[in-house]
N, C-alpha and C positions, 0 to 999 in steps of 0.2 A: 954403192951409195954409202958416205961416212959423216958427212956435216951437213949445215941448212944452204952451202952453196948450193949442193948436189939435188935439192929439194926444190930450191928456186930452180935450176934448171927445166926442173921435171915443169914446175909450173909456167915458164917461160914457152917453152914448147907449144902449150894452150893457150896462149898470150897472155897469163896473169903476170903481172909485172908488179911487184907490193913491195910499196915501199910510204912510212908515213913518218918516216923519223920519231917511230915508237919502238922500238927493237919487240917488247910483249908484244904489243899489239901486233905488229907486222908478225908474229911468230901464232900468234889467233888465226889470223886470218888465212896464213897458210895453212891453216890448219883444216880451216873451214874450205878452203879449194880445195885440198886431199880430200877430204870428205866426198864433196859433191865431185870430183873425177872418179873417185871408185864407183861411188852410188851409178852415175852413169854408164861405168864400167870400161874407162877409158883409159884404168891403169891397173892392172892384176893388184891379186891379194899380197905377196910378199913386197911390192913397192910401199901398197899403202901403209902397210904393218912399219915396215923401213922407215919411213916417212914419216911417222906420227911417232915413231919412239925417239927418232934425231930431234923434232921440233919441242916435245916433252922434256926431254934431256937437258936442252937449250933453255927452257923456259924455265925449267927447276933451278939451272944453275944461276940464270941473272936474276929470281927472287933470292936465292938463299945471297947471291952479293951483295944486295941491295940491303940485306938485315943483317949484314956486320957492320 
């Protein structure tokens, strides 16, 4: 798993399609969905942690890009 697309594919397997038009909002919603999947033990810890890291990195990148 390397990017946000990979995280979206995990969510897609569980029927979660997230697109609101607000990229940062989408990333936050994806993070909440990943949290829920992990709490319900649908995904393993490794995949959970990787997903969280990818989503946070992308969110930070977008926020930093907007600050310039």
